[in-house]
VOBA-1610 file (N, C-alpha, C; in pm, whole numbers, padded with zeros to 5 digits, always signed):
BEGIN
Met+09006+05108+09719Met+09029+05092+09593Met+09155+05213+09536Ala+09210+05096+09432Ala+09348+05181+09404Ala+09308+05294+09256His+09435+05386+09323His+09408+05511+09187His+09565+05503+09138Pro+09566+05510+09011Pro+09663+05547+08964Pro+09778+05609+09024Val+09900+05670+09014Val+10006+05753+09016Val+10050+05838+08878Ser+10012+05987+08926Ser+10055+06059+08843Ser+10196+06051+08793Arg+10221+05998+08652Arg+10306+05984+08570Arg+10427+06106+08568Arg+10359+06247+08503Arg+10418+06317+08436Arg+10285+06453+08508Pro+10371+06560+08494Pro+10272+06697+08508Pro+10210+06680+08338Ser+10071+06726+08336Ser+09932+06757+08221Ser+10055+06839+08152Thr+09999+06777+08005Thr+10036+06905+07926Thr+09975+07044+07844Ser+09864+07053+07961Ser+09778+07165+07946Ser+09865+07276+08036Pro+09901+07349+07949Pro+10000+07472+08098Pro+09862+07538+08165Pro+09767+07543+08192Pro+09660+07615+08259Pro+09657+07469+08365Val+09671+07399+08376Val+09635+07248+08460Val+09782+07233+08509Arg+09849+07260+08444Arg+09972+07259+08496Arg+10005+07315+08612His+09971+07455+08591His+09995+07592+08667His+09928+07610+08810Ala+09783+07515+08764Ala+09726+07513+08876Ala+09712+07395+08969Thr+09809+07258+08918Thr+09839+07175+09007Thr+09975+07224+09066Arg+10045+07307+09022Arg+10200+07319+09078Arg+10125+07451+09188Leu+10022+07524+09199Leu+09938+07582+09308Leu+09966+07537+09390Leu+09854+07377+09365Leu+09801+07334+09455Leu+09929+07271+09557Ala+10002+07237+09470Ala+10139+07147+09486Ala+10189+07222+09574Met+10237+07352+09604Met+10269+07489+09659Met+10203+07475+09779Ile+10081+07442+09784Ile+09987+07445+09895Ile+10048+07366+10045His+10031+07235+09919His+10090+07137+09957His+10261+07131+10093Glu+10267+07195+09963Glu+10464+07217+10032Glu+10470+07327+10198Leu+10365+07373+10188Leu+10343+07450+10288Leu+10300+07413+10408His+10174+07336+10356His+10131+07226+10485His+10202+07143+10544Lys+10324+07092+10461Lys+10392+06998+10472Lys+10498+07083+10608Ala+10518+07195+10570Ala+10621+07307+10613Ala+10558+07335+10794Gly+10420+07242+10820Gly+10388+07363+10952Gly+10252+07443+10891Tyr+10242+07510+10789Tyr+10165+07631+10767Tyr+09994+07520+10719Gln+09952+07422+10831Gln+09850+07382+10755Gln+09672+07477+10771Arg+09702+07588+10836Arg+09560+07645+10859Arg+09555+07740+10709Leu+09640+07717+10610Leu+09617+07769+10479Leu+09497+07709+10385Arg+09469+07803+10410Arg+09310+07741+10282Arg+09316+07809+10209Phe+09241+07733+10107Phe+09213+07777+09971Phe+09077+07780+09912Cys+09063+07896+09817Cys+08914+07888+09719Cys+08909+07943+09590Ser+08872+07821+09550Ser+08873+07810+09342Ser+08761+07775+09312Gly+08774+07859+09194Gly+08677+07831+09063Gly+08687+07880+08958Met+08575+07933+08856Met+08577+07974+08770Met+08590+08093+08749Ala+08614+08170+08663Ala+08577+08313+08593Ala+08536+08342+08563Pro+08425+08424+08549Pro+08259+08436+08531Pro+08297+08357+08329Ser+08387+08393+08247Ser+08379+08384+08097Ser+08416+08188+08094Gly+08426+08148+08241Gly+08509+07963+08226Gly+08590+07935+08166Val+08694+08033+08133Val+08801+08030+08087Val+08915+07942+08201His+08887+08042+08270His+09071+08045+08343His+09005+08004+08486Trp+09100+07940+08573Trp+09057+07894+08703Trp+09132+08011+08775Arg+09085+08019+08933Arg+09128+08107+08970Arg+09139+08051+09126Cys+09213+08101+09200Cys+09200+08065+09326Cys+09289+08176+09451Leu+09202+08166+09532Leu+09268+08289+09635Leu+09297+08181+09773Leu+09381+08233+09812Leu+09472+08147+09945Leu+09433+08241+10036Thr+09418+08180+10174Thr+09429+08292+10324Thr+09423+08197+10427His+09408+08235+10546His+09440+08168+10661His+09291+08122+10701Ala+09280+08004+10826Ala+09183+07962+10792Ala+09062+08061+10921Asp+09097+08160+10958Asp+09049+08278+11057Asp+08986+08305+10951Asn+09001+08325+10807Asn+08898+08413+10727Asn+08818+08339+10649Ile+08796+08197+10705Ile+08693+08108+10617Ile+08577+08072+10678Gly+08482+08130+10607Gly+08351+08093+10662Gly+08322+07972+10719Pro+08233+07930+10768Pro+08103+07771+10804Pro+08128+07675+10718Asp+08134+07743+10588Asp+08111+07626+10506Asp+08258+07568+10451Gly+08346+07588+10527Gly+08453+07578+10521Gly+08587+07635+10403Arg+08562+07691+10290Arg+08565+07699+10189Arg+08545+07859+10120Thr+08408+07900+10166Thr+08434+08066+10126Thr+08476+08151+10187Pro+08599+08255+10144Pro+08618+08382+10260Pro+08521+08465+10281Ile+08566+08521+10426Ile+08440+08556+10494Ile+08507+08742+10415Asp+08610+08767+10408Asp+08689+08856+10338Asp+08754+08840+10198Trp+08739+08868+10118Trp+08792+08878+10003Trp+08913+08930+09946Asp+08936+09023+10029Asp+09035+09146+10031Asp+09145+09132+10085Thr+09119+09076+10208Thr+09227+09155+10318Thr+09235+09015+10354Glu+09430+08990+10366Glu+09480+08913+10395Glu+09474+08736+10336Thr+09427+08834+10212Thr+09418+08669+10068Thr+09559+08661+09990Ala+09565+08631+09878Ala+09661+08627+09794Ala+09562+08534+09657His+09599+08617+09568His+09480+08604+09411His+09588+08553+09324Tyr+09494+08438+09274Tyr+09603+08364+09131Tyr+09492+08324+09044Thr+09506+08330+08908Thr+09435+08299+08800Thr+09519+08269+08716Thr+09499+08127+08624Thr+09530+08051+08559Thr+09595+08163+08395Gly+09503+08303+08408Gly+09529+08362+08343Gly+09668+08423+08380Ser+09703+08434+08456Ser+09836+08478+08449Ser+09955+08382+08398Gly+09870+08275+08406Gly+10054+08152+08368Gly+10119+08090+08484Asp+10233+08126+08413Asp+10292+08063+08541Asp+10380+08193+08647Arg+10340+08298+08630Arg+10340+08434+08704Arg+10200+08444+08814Tyr+10256+08338+08923Tyr+10200+08319+08993Tyr+10199+08476+09074Phe+10057+08501+09123Phe+10044+08617+09205Phe+10107+08730+09170Gly+10112+08734+09011Gly+10209+08836+08981Gly+10317+08913+08965Trp+10404+08755+09005Trp+10530+08799+09082Trp+10622+08718+08923Ser+10706+08851+08882Ser+10747+08781+08780Ser+10886+08763+08747Asp+10933+08705+08909Asp+11009+08569+08913Asp+10952+08424+08953Ala+10845+08435+08897Ala+10818+08304+08940Ala+10806+08214+08823Pro+10814+08274+08674Pro+10810+08139+08607Pro+10945+08030+08587Gly+10877+07884+08621Gly+11005+07794+08653Gly+11028+07746+08740Leu+10975+07818+08844Leu+10947+07770+08982Leu+10936+07653+09053Ser+10968+07548+09107Ser+10898+07399+09164Ser+10833+07445+09254Ala+10743+07340+09284Ala+10624+07413+09393Ala+10720+07504+09546Arg+10820+07409+09611Arg+10870+07431+09689Arg+10938+07565+09646Glu+10995+07615+09579Glu+11044+07769+09567Glu+10927+07843+09560Leu+10853+07796+09512Leu+10713+07967+09527Leu+10655+07915+09699Ala+10672+07783+09742Ala+10630+07804+09910Ala+10719+07887+09976Ile+10870+07914+09960Ile+10972+07987+09984Ile+10905+08155+09971Arg+10904+08158+09838Arg+10868+08278+09826Arg+10742+08336+09859Phe+10631+08255+09898Phe+10469+08322+09953Phe+10492+08335+10076Val+10577+08278+10179Val+10594+08260+10303Val+10673+08417+10309Thr+10781+08479+10236Thr+10804+08587+10220Thr+10751+08695+10151Arg+10671+08668+10130Arg+10588+08786+10045Arg+10431+08803+10067Phe+10423+08691+10148Phe+10312+08705+10218Phe+10295+08637+10402Pro+10395+08739+10460Pro+10378+08722+10585Pro+10268+08719+10672Ala+10167+08810+10650Ala+10055+08838+10707Ala+09987+08674+10719Ile+10008+08605+10616Ile+09928+08520+10594Ile+09941+08397+10633Ala+10096+08398+10625Ala+10181+08288+10671Ala+10142+08280+10790Val+10203+08380+10893Val+10194+08380+11030Val+10042+08340+11100Lys+09938+08362+11034Lys+09830+08311+11089Lys+09738+08173+11026Ala+09812+08110+10932Ala+09852+08006+10838Ala+09930+07892+10956Asp+10023+07913+11024Asp+10093+07865+11102Asp+09999+07776+11207Gly+10015+07648+11172Gly+09936+07542+11290Gly+09904+07411+11254Ala+09882+07313+11310Ala+09837+07198+11253Ala+09709+07179+11244Asp+09655+07105+11123Asp+09552+07072+11067Asp+09514+06965+10994Trp+09551+06820+11046Trp+09528+06751+10964Trp+09480+06695+10871Arg+09322+06710+10915Arg+09209+06682+10856Arg+09224+06781+10690Tyr+09242+06916+10723Tyr+09250+06978+10595Tyr+09370+06926+10523Ala+09499+06928+10603Ala+09609+06885+10528Ala+09573+06724+10438Gly+09537+06670+10516Gly+09525+06512+10431Gly+09418+06525+10312Trp+09262+06609+10339Trp+09223+06629+10206Trp+09238+06680+10118Leu+09393+06794+10116Leu+09423+06877+10022Leu+09544+06767+09935Thr+09569+06664+10010Thr+09660+06584+09931Thr+09621+06519+09855Ala+09426+06474+09911Ala+09417+06383+09790Ala+09365+06458+09682Ile+09326+06557+09710Ile+09279+06669+09630Ile+09374+06670+09487Leu+09502+06754+09518Leu+09619+06741+09496Leu+09676+06650+09368Gly+09656+06517+09453Gly+09625+06403+09373Gly+09515+06391+09181Lys+09401+06428+09246Lys+09330+06367+09163Lys+09329+06517+09058Ala+09357+06615+09113Ala+09420+06704+09040Ala+09524+06668+08914Glu+09647+06620+08961Glu+09743+06626+08890Glu+09697+06439+08787Arg+09603+06348+08810Arg+09566+06282+08760Arg+09480+06266+08636Gly+09384+06386+08672Gly+09252+06405+08588Gly+09261+06541+08488Gly+09354+06653+08492Gly+09352+06731+08402Gly+09238+06839+08418Val+09170+06905+08386Val+09071+07056+08408Val+08968+07012+08504Asp+08912+06884+08445Asp+08808+06871+08517Asp+08829+06788+08603Ala+08883+06792+08702Ala+09000+06725+08841Ala+08973+06842+08931Leu+09045+06976+08869Leu+09086+07049+08941Leu+08945+07126+09027Pro+08998+07152+09150Pro+08884+07165+09269Pro+08839+07321+09233Val+08675+07305+09215Val+08614+07418+09174Val+08476+07445+09275Phe+08461+07597+09377Phe+08393+07550+09431Phe+08250+07682+09421Tyr+08322+07703+09301Tyr+08242+07840+09286Tyr+08263+07884+09126Ala+08123+07898+09043Ala+08125+07954+08929Ala+07988+08031+08897Asp+07947+08088+08755Asp+07870+08172+08724Asp+07793+08028+08654Tyr+07813+07941+08698Tyr+07701+07834+08622Tyr+07653+07746+08711Pro+07561+07632+08767Pro+07519+07594+08854Pro+07686+07425+08855Leu+07684+07439+08978Leu+07772+07330+08998Leu+07694+07244+09084Asp+07785+07075+09067Asp+07716+06996+09145Asp+07834+06964+09233Leu+07882+06979+09340Leu+07977+06964+09414Leu+07959+06794+09508Ala+08070+06731+09466Ala+08055+06623+09535Ala+08143+06651+09706Pro+08038+06562+09764Pro+08097+06594+09897Pro+08223+06585+09928Asp+08292+06484+09880Asp+08471+06432+09910Asp+08516+06548+09816Ala+08480+06672+09719Ala+08564+06705+09672Ala+08572+06850+09759Leu+08474+06844+09834Leu+08487+06962+09948Leu+08569+06957+10109Pro+08605+07071+10099Pro+08695+07105+10255Pro+08623+07030+10353Pro+08637+06978+10465Pro+08636+06936+10598Pro+08541+07066+10649Leu+08436+07030+10707Leu+08379+07194+10804Leu+08504+07204+10932Pro+08513+07322+10967Pro+08558+07378+11065Pro+08498+07321+11200Gly+08611+07249+11255Gly+08546+07174+11419Gly+08517+07013+11340Glu+08555+06942+11246Glu+08515+06817+11229Glu+08576+06744+11279
//
């Protein structure tokens, strides 16, 4: 089944910021940090998309839920716009530029995220493409304060698969 190629970034700032963050993770995977993981969901208000980044050793057996939400984690919310992780120097940066800053500003995560995991990296590539093509409804959401119907292909591969 053919899928259209995204021709331009979303016109919605929250979607554009979320997809840039996913693209940053993709850039880090390309650089060899394929053990970098994310867990994303909706804020209790249902307005903002949240994303936590960590390393594979801090992810539970379901492949998506952090074991420790506070240690060796980086947090982002679309409520911060393009001030990723609270960085005042992030607005206007490309995904590659964000990736460079991430490695230098979160060295403990980067060290533990170093290594190959082609299955997860491939899954992320598909998720990024879907998000770029589909807007807010295509952003990965693993948790919310309302019931979710999580499609199997929207979930990361389980560890050891």
